[in-house]
LOMARFI-449458 format. One record per residue (C-alpha): x, y, z. Coordinates in nm, 4 decimals, decimal comma. Example, Ala and Ser with C-alpha at 12.3 -4.5 7.8 and 13.67 -1.06 7.14 Angstrom:
<pts>
<pt <1,2300; -0,4500; 0,7800>>
<pt <1,3670; -0,1060; 0,7140>>
</pts>
This chain:
<pts>
<pt <0,0000; 0,0000; 0,0000>>
<pt <0,1153; 0,3520; -0,0808>>
<pt <-0,0162; 0,6848; 0,0465>>
<pt <-0,0206; 0,9926; -0,1741>>
<pt <-0,1747; 1,2667; 0,0415>>
<pt <-0,2269; 1,3828; 0,3969>>
<pt <-0,4982; 1,6381; 0,4720>>
<pt <-0,5758; 1,8140; 0,7969>>
<pt <-0,9084; 1,9358; 0,9323>>
<pt <-1,0448; 2,1091; 1,2395>>
<pt <-1,3706; 2,0335; 1,4164>>
<pt <-1,5054; 2,2299; 1,7111>>
<pt <-1,8298; 2,1978; 1,9033>>
<pt <-1,9580; 2,3366; 2,2346>>
<pt <-1,9838; 2,1154; 2,5396>>
<pt <-2,3403; 2,0631; 2,6543>>
<pt <-2,2110; 2,1465; 3,0011>>
<pt <-1,8887; 2,3529; 3,0336>>
<pt <-1,5929; 2,1542; 3,1655>>
<pt <-1,4426; 2,2743; 3,4934>>
<pt <-1,1375; 2,1008; 3,6408>>
<pt <-0,8574; 2,2138; 3,8759>>
<pt <-0,6489; 2,2862; 3,5649>>
<pt <-0,8854; 2,4334; 3,3057>>
<pt <-1,2323; 2,5527; 3,2131>>
<pt <-1,3596; 2,4791; 2,8612>>
<pt <-1,6758; 2,5753; 2,6766>>
<pt <-1,5823; 2,4068; 2,3463>>
<pt <-1,3606; 2,1219; 2,2265>>
<pt <-1,1450; 2,1829; 1,9196>>
<pt <-0,9704; 1,8826; 1,7625>>
<pt <-0,7371; 1,8158; 1,4713>>
<pt <-0,8264; 1,5366; 1,2266>>
<pt <-0,5692; 1,3871; 0,9907>>
<pt <-0,6728; 1,2134; 0,6673>>
<pt <-0,4372; 0,9712; 0,4918>>
<pt <-0,5297; 0,8971; 0,1299>>
<pt <-0,3815; 0,5975; -0,0500>>
<pt <-0,3157; 0,5620; -0,4218>>
<pt <-0,6555; 0,3998; -0,4711>>
<pt <-0,8234; 0,7100; -0,3290>>
<pt <-0,9305; 0,5462; -0,0007>>
<pt <-0,9274; 0,7705; 0,3059>>
<pt <-0,8284; 0,6774; 0,6624>>
<pt <-0,8799; 0,9239; 0,9454>>
<pt <-0,7156; 0,9852; 1,2821>>
<pt <-0,8511; 1,2109; 1,5570>>
<pt <-0,5930; 1,3962; 1,7655>>
<pt <-0,6552; 1,4286; 2,1407>>
<pt <-0,4208; 1,7254; 2,1937>>
<pt <-0,5599; 2,0679; 2,2837>>
<pt <-0,4962; 2,4140; 2,1409>>
<pt <-0,2640; 2,5031; 2,4288>>
<pt <-0,0265; 2,3030; 2,6470>>
<pt <-0,2393; 2,3160; 2,9631>>
<pt <-0,2543; 1,9347; 2,9733>>
<pt <0,0512; 1,8224; 2,7795>>
<pt <0,3339; 1,9761; 2,5791>>
<pt <0,1893; 1,8571; 2,2471>>
<pt <-0,0734; 2,0859; 2,0961>>
<pt <-0,2862; 2,0912; 1,7811>>
<pt <-0,0201; 2,3008; 1,6105>>
<pt <0,2725; 2,0803; 1,7119>>
<pt <0,0899; 1,7622; 1,6071>>
<pt <0,0027; 1,9117; 1,2696>>
<pt <0,3625; 2,0150; 1,2081>>
<pt <0,5000; 1,6794; 1,3213>>
<pt <0,2617; 1,4768; 1,1044>>
<pt <0,3172; 1,6914; 0,7975>>
<pt <0,6957; 1,6514; 0,8186>>
<pt <0,6659; 1,2808; 0,9018>>
<pt <0,4378; 1,2128; 0,6063>>
<pt <0,6579; 1,4006; 0,3590>>
<pt <0,9788; 1,2342; 0,4800>>
<pt <0,8709; 0,8813; 0,5791>>
<pt <0,5399; 0,7926; 0,4138>>
<pt <0,4833; 0,9667; 0,0811>>
<pt <0,5162; 0,7265; -0,2094>>
<pt <0,6690; 0,4438; -0,0045>>
<pt <0,5390; 0,0868; 0,0058>>
<pt <0,3898; -0,0168; 0,3405>>
<pt <0,3049; -0,3853; 0,3223>>
<pt <0,1370; -0,4412; 0,6585>>
<pt <0,0814; -0,2878; 1,0012>>
<pt <0,4159; -0,4175; 1,1282>>
<pt <0,5844; -0,2103; 0,8580>>
<pt <0,3606; 0,0824; 0,9513>>
<pt <0,4757; 0,0559; 1,3148>>
<pt <0,8384; 0,0932; 1,2062>>
<pt <0,7481; 0,4116; 1,0241>>
<pt <0,5350; 0,5343; 1,3157>>
<pt <0,8322; 0,4951; 1,5467>>
<pt <0,9962; 0,7852; 1,3616>>
<pt <0,7663; 1,0112; 1,5682>>
<pt <0,7926; 0,8215; 1,8972>>
<pt <0,8978; 1,1366; 2,0823>>
<pt <0,5612; 1,2912; 1,9921>>
<pt <0,3084; 1,0358; 2,1193>>
<pt <-0,0061; 1,2401; 2,0448>>
<pt <0,1056; 1,2738; 1,6832>>
<pt <0,2001; 0,9051; 1,6676>>
<pt <-0,1353; 0,8054; 1,8148>>
<pt <-0,3241; 1,0098; 1,5552>>
<pt <-0,1335; 0,8494; 1,2678>>
<pt <-0,1595; 0,5018; 1,4210>>
<pt <-0,5377; 0,5384; 1,4401>>
<pt <-0,5542; 0,6066; 1,0669>>
<pt <-0,3033; 0,3383; 0,9669>>
<pt <-0,4683; 0,0714; 1,1815>>
<pt <-0,7852; 0,1136; 0,9745>>
<pt <-0,5844; 0,0736; 0,6539>>
<pt <-0,4696; -0,2769; 0,7497>>
<pt <-0,7442; -0,4140; 0,9771>>
<pt <-1,1201; -0,4416; 0,9469>>
<pt <-1,2959; -0,2639; 1,2327>>
<pt <-1,5484; -0,4525; 1,4445>>
<pt <-1,8858; -0,3906; 1,6027>>
<pt <-1,8936; -0,4396; 1,9813>>
<pt <-2,0317; -0,3070; 2,3092>>
<pt <-1,8659; -0,1913; 2,6329>>
<pt <-1,9810; -0,0918; 2,9790>>
<pt <-2,0613; 0,2758; 3,0160>>
<pt <-1,8058; 0,4683; 3,2231>>
<pt <-1,9140; 0,8299; 3,2715>>
<pt <-1,7052; 1,1290; 3,3830>>
<pt <-1,8713; 1,4056; 3,5848>>
<pt <-1,7155; 1,7520; 3,6092>>
<pt <-1,9027; 1,9761; 3,8476>>
<pt <-2,2104; 1,7715; 3,9396>>
<pt <-2,4966; 2,0007; 3,8434>>
<pt <-2,8575; 1,8945; 3,8880>>
<pt <-2,8830; 1,8616; 3,5103>>
<pt <-2,5795; 1,6341; 3,4932>>
<pt <-2,7113; 1,4248; 3,7823>>
<pt <-3,0392; 1,3764; 3,5942>>
<pt <-2,8431; 1,2597; 3,2879>>
<pt <-2,6516; 1,0066; 3,4997>>
<pt <-2,9741; 0,8893; 3,6602>>
<pt <-3,1279; 0,8344; 3,3187>>
<pt <-2,8275; 0,6736; 3,1448>>
<pt <-2,7253; 0,4334; 3,4272>>
<pt <-2,3448; 0,4201; 3,3904>>
<pt <-2,1566; 0,1244; 3,5350>>
<pt <-1,8843; 0,3602; 3,6643>>
<pt <-1,8770; 0,7323; 3,7372>>
<pt <-1,5478; 0,9205; 3,7641>>
<pt <-1,5875; 1,2469; 3,9514>>
<pt <-1,3531; 1,5385; 3,8902>>
<pt <-1,2167; 1,6795; 4,2177>>
<pt <-1,3664; 2,0075; 4,3398>>
<pt <-1,4343; 2,1887; 4,6653>>
<pt <-1,7696; 2,0065; 4,6674>>
<pt <-1,6224; 1,6592; 4,6188>>
<pt <-1,7713; 1,5085; 4,9359>>
<pt <-2,1207; 1,6446; 4,8704>>
<pt <-2,0971; 1,5302; 4,5080>>
<pt <-2,0010; 1,1784; 4,6185>>
<pt <-2,3001; 1,1692; 4,8517>>
<pt <-2,5184; 1,2734; 4,5613>>
<pt <-2,3732; 1,0023; 4,3374>>
<pt <-2,4545; 0,7429; 4,6029>>
<pt <-2,8196; 0,8188; 4,5383>>
<pt <-2,8005; 0,6976; 4,1782>>
<pt <-3,0337; 0,4029; 4,1362>>
<pt <-2,7821; 0,2196; 3,9161>>
<pt <-2,5265; 0,2097; 4,2057>>
<pt <-2,2233; 0,2632; 3,9793>>
<pt <-1,8625; 0,2093; 4,0782>>
<pt <-1,7137; 0,5426; 4,1906>>
<pt <-1,3719; 0,6835; 4,0981>>
<pt <-1,2038; 1,0220; 4,1464>>
<pt <-0,9738; 1,2356; 3,9340>>
<pt <-0,7791; 1,5171; 4,1014>>
<pt <-0,5525; 1,6027; 3,8052>>
<pt <-0,2434; 1,6182; 4,0338>>
<pt <-0,4003; 1,9119; 4,2199>>
<pt <-0,3831; 1,7886; 4,5821>>
<pt <-0,1176; 1,8450; 4,8481>>
<pt <-0,0463; 1,7334; 5,2033>>
<pt <-0,3317; 1,9477; 5,3405>>
<pt <-0,5793; 1,7363; 5,1428>>
<pt <-0,4732; 1,4017; 5,2889>>
<pt <-0,7266; 1,4261; 5,5722>>
<pt <-1,0031; 1,4778; 5,3134>>
<pt <-0,8826; 1,1696; 5,1240>>
<pt <-0,8816; 0,9707; 5,4466>>
<pt <-1,2368; 1,0830; 5,5227>>
<pt <-1,3468; 0,9817; 5,1734>>
<pt <-1,1813; 0,6425; 5,2183>>
<pt <-1,3743; 0,5798; 5,5397>>
<pt <-1,7089; 0,7026; 5,4040>>
<pt <-1,7197; 0,5876; 5,0404>>
<pt <-1,6235; 0,2844; 4,8358>>
<pt <-1,3857; 0,4425; 4,5825>>
<pt <-1,2219; 0,2054; 4,3337>>
<pt <-0,9352; 0,4488; 4,2646>>
<pt <-0,8258; 0,8123; 4,2508>>
<pt <-0,6218; 0,9141; 3,9498>>
<pt <-0,2820; 1,0504; 4,0538>>
<pt <-0,3897; 1,2944; 4,3261>>
<pt <-0,0445; 1,4510; 4,3777>>
<pt <0,1900; 1,6172; 4,1302>>
<pt <0,4836; 1,4417; 4,2948>>
<pt <0,4401; 1,0733; 4,3753>>
<pt <0,6839; 1,1124; 4,6654>>
<pt <0,3828; 1,2518; 4,8526>>
<pt <0,2561; 0,8939; 4,8728>>
<pt <0,5464; 0,8124; 5,1057>>
<pt <0,4000; 1,0444; 5,3685>>
<pt <0,0690; 0,8604; 5,3996>>
<pt <-0,0222; 0,4993; 5,4718>>
<pt <-0,1537; 0,3447; 5,1520>>
<pt <-0,4441; 0,1738; 5,3293>>
<pt <-0,5836; 0,5026; 5,4665>>
<pt <-0,6652; 0,6647; 5,1316>>
<pt <-0,8434; 0,5399; 4,8181>>
<pt <-0,6294; 0,3272; 4,5838>>
<pt <-0,4078; 0,5549; 4,3756>>
<pt <-0,3973; 0,5024; 4,0002>>
<pt <-0,1052; 0,6128; 3,7872>>
<pt <-0,2311; 0,8490; 3,5158>>
<pt <-0,0436; 1,1554; 3,3883>>
<pt <0,2933; 0,9868; 3,4417>>
<pt <0,1944; 0,6726; 3,2490>>
<pt <0,3756; 0,7746; 2,9301>>
<pt <0,5651; 0,4545; 2,8407>>
<pt <0,5887; 0,1030; 2,9730>>
<pt <0,9399; 0,1408; 3,1165>>
<pt <0,8413; 0,4450; 3,3236>>
<pt <0,5191; 0,2793; 3,4344>>
<pt <0,7030; -0,0259; 3,5656>>
<pt <0,9507; 0,1946; 3,7545>>
<pt <0,6679; 0,3875; 3,9218>>
<pt <0,4867; 0,0667; 4,0130>>
<pt <0,7975; -0,0685; 4,1830>>
<pt <0,8883; 0,2572; 4,3578>>
<pt <0,5424; 0,3567; 4,4843>>
<pt <0,3515; 0,0295; 4,5089>>
<pt <0,0852; 0,1418; 4,2610>>
<pt <-0,1435; -0,1364; 4,1394>>
<pt <-0,3803; 0,0490; 3,9012>>
<pt <-0,2757; 0,2293; 3,5815>>
<pt <-0,4808; 0,4567; 3,3563>>
<pt <-0,3606; 0,4102; 2,9987>>
<pt <-0,4359; 0,6749; 2,7346>>
<pt <-0,3593; 0,6114; 2,3669>>
<pt <-0,2384; 0,9640; 2,2950>>
<pt <0,0037; 0,9463; 2,5888>>
<pt <0,1547; 0,6095; 2,4994>>
<pt <0,1620; 0,6712; 2,1255>>
<pt <-0,1319; 0,4811; 1,9815>>
<pt <-0,3317; 0,1603; 1,9697>>
<pt <-0,0337; -0,0730; 1,9163>>
<pt <0,1544; 0,0684; 2,2141>>
<pt <-0,1625; 0,0356; 2,4216>>
<pt <-0,2130; -0,3307; 2,3352>>
<pt <0,1460; -0,4053; 2,4329>>
<pt <0,1196; -0,2173; 2,7633>>
<pt <-0,2105; -0,3831; 2,8597>>
<pt <-0,0600; -0,7271; 2,8083>>
<pt <0,2567; -0,6525; 3,0075>>
<pt <0,0743; -0,4954; 3,3022>>
<pt <-0,1982; -0,7567; 3,3346>>
<pt <0,0650; -1,0295; 3,3298>>
<pt <0,2025; -0,8587; 3,6428>>
<pt <-0,1458; -0,8457; 3,8049>>
<pt <-0,1677; -0,4670; 3,7625>>
<pt <-0,5221; -0,3451; 3,6963>>
<pt <-0,5687; -0,1409; 3,3804>>
<pt <-0,8249; 0,1274; 3,2966>>
<pt <-0,8478; 0,2878; 2,9517>>
<pt <-0,8725; 0,6663; 2,9652>>
<pt <-1,0024; 0,9195; 2,7161>>
<pt <-0,9925; 1,2974; 2,6823>>
<pt <-1,3270; 1,4537; 2,5824>>
<pt <-1,3304; 1,2684; 2,2515>>
<pt <-1,5494; 1,2815; 1,9468>>
<pt <-1,6839; 0,9693; 1,7782>>
<pt <-1,3737; 0,8510; 1,5928>>
<pt <-1,1333; 0,8569; 1,8854>>
<pt <-1,4072; 0,7373; 2,1208>>
<pt <-1,4512; 0,4244; 1,9078>>
<pt <-1,0853; 0,3311; 1,9544>>
<pt <-1,0868; 0,4111; 2,3265>>
<pt <-1,3888; 0,1836; 2,3610>>
<pt <-1,2200; -0,0795; 2,1436>>
<pt <-0,9304; -0,0913; 2,3914>>
<pt <-1,1550; -0,0582; 2,6970>>
<pt <-1,2879; -0,4095; 2,6369>>
<pt <-0,9514; -0,5301; 2,7702>>
<pt <-0,9557; -0,3165; 3,0879>>
<pt <-1,0249; -0,4304; 3,4433>>
<pt <-1,2748; -0,1505; 3,5163>>
<pt <-1,5056; 0,0413; 3,2802>>
<pt <-1,3045; 0,3027; 3,0929>>
<pt <-1,3759; 0,6653; 3,0038>>
<pt <-1,6412; 0,5767; 2,7476>>
<pt <-1,9434; 0,8002; 2,7062>>
<pt <-2,2378; 0,7515; 2,4694>>
<pt <-2,3108; 0,9568; 2,1621>>
<pt <-2,4446; 1,2987; 2,2593>>
<pt <-2,3124; 1,2964; 2,6175>>
<pt <-2,0630; 1,5833; 2,5831>>
<pt <-2,1626; 1,7318; 2,2467>>
<pt <-2,4839; 1,7902; 2,0554>>
<pt <-2,2998; 1,7541; 1,7231>>
<pt <-2,0091; 1,5444; 1,5991>>
<pt <-1,8182; 1,4789; 1,2759>>
<pt <-1,8958; 1,1060; 1,2739>>
<pt <-2,2278; 0,9472; 1,1953>>
<pt <-2,4264; 0,8625; 1,5071>>
<pt <-2,2369; 0,5873; 1,6896>>
<pt <-2,1839; 0,4658; 2,0432>>
<pt <-2,5491; 0,4192; 2,1338>>
<pt <-2,6374; 0,3629; 2,4985>>
<pt <-2,8428; 0,0517; 2,5722>>
<pt <-2,9064; -0,0552; 2,9323>>
<pt <-2,5699; 0,0468; 3,0756>>
<pt <-2,3715; -0,0642; 2,7725>>
<pt <-2,2573; 0,1397; 2,4730>>
<pt <-2,2864; -0,0207; 2,1308>>
<pt <-2,0327; 0,0704; 1,8616>>
<pt <-2,0078; 0,0061; 1,4901>>
<pt <-1,7135; 0,1082; 1,2675>>
<pt <-1,7130; 0,4914; 1,2556>>
<pt <-1,8175; 0,6801; 0,9429>>
<pt <-1,6749; 1,0298; 0,8904>>
<pt <-1,8939; 1,3145; 0,7696>>
<pt <-1,6414; 1,5361; 0,5891>>
<pt <-1,9034; 1,8070; 0,5435>>
<pt <-1,8675; 1,8749; 0,9157>>
<pt <-1,4920; 1,9344; 0,8887>>
<pt <-1,3066; 2,2580; 0,8171>>
<pt <-0,9720; 2,2454; 0,6356>>
<pt <-0,6774; 2,3327; 0,8579>>
</pts>
């Protein structure tokens, strides 16, 4: 197979409910979409999970665009790529830019493999638990709810306990806590059944100042950037849950490898997303089937009223049903 063109597009839609976390507030989600076109005229798309600015990670929409354009011109254009193994070798040329690699890997995976239909358990994320959002959770019956940390975290957890579906509860503090918050964590541990909290502290050394059994299980998240680093953190800090995100590790192939290695070591794995549209959400769900807890998978229409994929990811009794995504290019704006 040979590829002749790479195109770039932007899609942006408002959140139904603005996102508020300890790090950022967002009213809309802008994403970059890359399109690889082969010599037969077939298109394969990848959705980038980077943001416009570096508030979450050093890679941004601009840096991913620049990296992929150079990579395509130098490593892909007009060259024969016989299978996905050969594609991985070429993808490794941008290993230092995992969000860019993940975007390209998403497109190339579709070029060499047929996508499946499947269903996964619904794992919702709540950011600022408004009455409206609570009603949505009550109606949609997620199997797991991950609550973003806020000053109202305890009251929000009490509210979530009232959900009739009795979902598993997780927390995400986005590395925003310090030693003064340990007593709150200990109170949460004694009052609620929390399956994990994603990396509460910026520096994992903070874990050495608190007994592991007195706070909710800590999951490695932001620092889970490659398998070697993950294994070092597990050994140093006795972490036994890891949140794996495709755009942090570098794509679907890196994710599959990491899941296998960690589960062989009895480390629990959760697949994380980042406010995705339908294309990226399909692949996050695809990987989430292999996780130990429900991943960050939301149904169509949860975050956004409009998307650039045909309607997909339909909620049905606590499970989300996916079919291979179809791109509506009329929704995309050339970058």
